[in-house]
N, C-alpha and C positions, 0 to 999 in steps of 0.2 A: 504493500500500500504506500502510495506517495504521501510524504509528510510535508506540510507547509506551515510555517510560523509567521504570523502577522503581528507586528509590534506597534502598539499605539494606544489610543485613548477611546473609551466609550463614556458618553455622558447621558444624563437624563434630558430628553428632548421635550420641550413644551411647544405646542403649536396652537395658535389661536383659532378657534372654530367660529363659525358664522354667528352662533348665538352668544358670542362673547365669553364662552367657557374655554378651558384649556384642555387639549388632548395631550396625553403624555405617552412617551415611548422611549426607546433607547437608540442612540446613534452616535456616530463618530466616523471619520473618514476610513480609517483602517478597519474598524469593526464592521462597517457597511461592506467593505471589500470582502472580508472574511465570510459574512453571511451569504453574499451572492455567490461566492466561489463554492461554498458548501452546498448551496441549493442547486447549483448547476451541475456539480460533480460530486455527488454524495459519496462516491467510492473513495474520494481523497480524504486524508486525515488533515483537518484544518484546525490549527491551534491559535487562539487569540492570546497574545502575551501582553499583559498589562498589570496594573495595580488598582485595587479597590479598597474600600474601607470595611468595617465590620457592622455597618448600619443596615437598616431595612432596605434602602434603595440598592445597596451593594448586593444584598441577598437576592433581590428581585432580578438584578442584572445578571447574576450568575445563573439563575433559573432560566432567564431568557437565552443566554448563551447555550445552555444545555438543550433547550427546546429547539434551537436552530441547528443542533447537531455539532456545535463547536466543541473542541477539546478545551478544557479549562485548567489543565494541570500546570500551565505556565502563568497563571494569574496568582499574584501575591497580594497580601492584605496589610494595610497600614492601620494601626490602632488610633492614629491621630488625624487621619484624613478621610474625606468622603469623595464620591464621584462629583465631577463638575456638572453644571446645568447650563443649558442654553435655550433661548426663546427664538424661534424662527417665524418670520412673517414673510409673505409673498405678495407681490403686486399683481396687476392684471395680466402681465406678460410672463408670470411664473418666476420672475427674478426674486432672489432672496435678500433679506436683511436679518442680522442676528444681534442678539444681546447675550453676552456670556458672563457666567459666574464660575470661573475655573481656576482662579489664581492659586488656590490651595488644594487642588484636586489630588487625589491619591495617585493618579497616573504620572504626575510629575515626579513622584518618588521612586519610580520603577528601578532606576539604576542603583539606588541605595539599597533596594531590596533584592538585588541580584545575588543569587547564591550558586554554589557549585552544581547543584542538581539542575538548576535552570540552564546553566552553561552547557552541561553535558547533554541535556535533552535537545537543545537548539542545534548543537553540533551534529546531531543525528538526522536533521531535516534535509529534505531535498531543496527547499526554497525558503528564503527569509525575505519578507517584504516589510518596508517601512516608508514613511512619507515625510515631507517637509514639516507637517504638523507634528509628527512623532518627535522630530528634532527640536522644533520650536518650543515645545512645552517643557523641555528639560532645562535645568539650570546650567550655566556655562561649565561649571566644574563636572557636572554629570555627563555633559556631551563628551568630555575627554574619556570618561569611563565607557561611554557607548562606543566610541571608535576603537578602543582597545578590545572591547567585547566583539565588535563586528569583525575585527582582524582575526580573532580566534575562530569565529564562525567560517570565515573565508578559507582559512588554512585547513579547516576540517572538510573542505570540498563542497560546502553549501553554496548554491547559487543565490545571488543577491538581486533583489528587484526594488526599484525606488520610483515614487511619484513625487515630484517637487511640491505640488499642491501649496503654492506660496500664499500665505495670509499675512499681509504686512503688519497688522496689529499685534501679531504674536512675536515679532522680532524687534530687538533693540534698534536695529537700523537695517537698511537694504544691504549694506556691506557685510553685516553680520550674517545675514542669510546667504549671500553669495559665497562667503568663505566656507560655510557649512555645506552648501550644495556642491561646491567643487570637490569636497571630500566624498560626498555621496556619489557623484558622477564617476569618480575615479574607482570607487569600490564596487559599483554595480554592473552586472552583466546585462540586466534588463532595466530600461528607463522608460517611464510612461508619462511624459509631461503633457499638459494642455498647452496650446499655443499661447494662451493668455498668461501663463506663468512666465514665459520668456518676454512677452510684450511688457508686462508690468515691472519685472525685476531687471531685465537686461536691455530693454528698448528694442527688442527684436520682434518684428511683426510678421515677417515672411517665413514660410516653411523652409526655404533653402538656407536662410540665415541661421535658423535653429539647427539644422543638420550640420552646417559648417561649424557652428559653435561646439557641437558635441563631438566632432570628428577626432580631436586630440585624445579623447578619453577612450578607454578600452571597453566600449559598450557593444556587446554582441547583438543586442536587439533593441533598437530605438523605435518606440511607438509614439507618434505625435498625434494627439487628438486635435485636429485642425478645425476647431469650432463645429458648426453644424454642417459643414460642407463635406469633410472627408476625414479619413484616418490614414496616416502614412506610416509605413514601417520599413526600416532599413535593417536587414539582418543578413546572416550567412546564406539565406535563401534568395537574397537579392532585394530589390525594391518592390513594395506593394503599395498602391494607392487605392483605397476603397471608398467609393462615394457613400454618403449616408442618406438613407431614405428619410425624407422630411416628415416631421410630425406636425399635424395640422393644428392641434390644440395642446400647447404646453401649459401644464398646471403648476408644476413645481420642479425646478431644475436641481433640487437637493439630491445628491448622491448619484448624479448621472455619471460622472467620472469614476466614482467608487465602484458602481455596478459594472462598468466597462472593465475596470482593472481586475475585479474578481473573476469575471467570466473569461476574460482573455487569458489570465494566468492559469486558470484551471484547464482551459482548452489546450494551451500549449503543453502543459504537463501531461495531458491526455493524448498528446501526439497529433493534435489537429495542425494542419498547415496554417501558416500565418494568415492567409486570406480568409479561411474558414473561421479561425479564431476571432478575427476582427469582425466578421459578419455576425457571428453569434453574440459577441460582446456588444456590438452596436444595437442589435435587436433588443438586448436586455436594457440598455440605457434608454432606448426609445420608449420602451414600456414604462420605465421608472419615472420619466419626466411627465408622464400623463397621469400620475397619481400624486396626492399630497404626502409629504413626509419622506424620510430617507429610505424606509423599508416598506416595500409594497406587499400586499397580500400574496402569500406563497402560491395560491392556486392560479392567480393571474400570471405570476412569473413562470410557473411550471408550464402553463399552456403555451407561452411564447417560446420557451427554450425547447420543449418537446417538439413543437412544430418545426422549428429550425433544424433540430437534429435529424428529424425524419426526412426533411428536405435534402440534407447532406447525404443520407443513406440512399435516397432515390437517385441522386446525382452520381453516386459511386457505382450503381448497377449498370 
């Protein structure tokens, strides 16, 4: 069984309903990625690596992970910290705005809670995934510990995947983020940025400029989510540009990139060709943005994924 470890934060998500009440669920970029990967490829062992508290919300979050089929053996608990909280609001075009309460979240303590058992388990994985948000929430001294840990994971032969997922408010400065991202690009064999990450942080708006920027790094598989138009991949299989089917009604863009990442990584681990992995992942993202919240109902998700997988089987005959 293929083993995947996804390192990041999960928070309590509050979403304002039409009747001015609050709907609650759990979400976070890496957590979302883990959920969608496990849903799409149930045969893969998907572990969420994070830190929670000992409170009721943390207990509910653990139960949620287990309900989604995620492995929870890499979650540690802090007696002094609780999960973060965020409020998400969407406009008429489905674009999001957020309010966060995460300054003292347990996930920020993850590197302080790292033990030998965790190190050993992660070094047995096939793939380790993290994001720019995973890095941003760590204190500067803990990032040093993270890079030491990641070096151990690399030396053990684990593939590294990274999504920049740049959020300016989480970083002390753009330069701080650029320094950390340079380390991440150098360490990762798979990189899955959105074009907006490079536009905001590096002033690069064109796909060819992003590809040129990444060329000096030893990235084996560069997957650029080029807005609503296409997905581009440069890998050992060559170049692939896949057009994206337009979605007529965008309800909420939350987790579009996260769902793409999870399904794409799962598909590649399952030996799907790059073009098929992109198509399957794009189908998932297209569904997700037609529903409110980060995690869509599983029956809706399974209907889309199953249909696309069956289409692949028919094409192979």
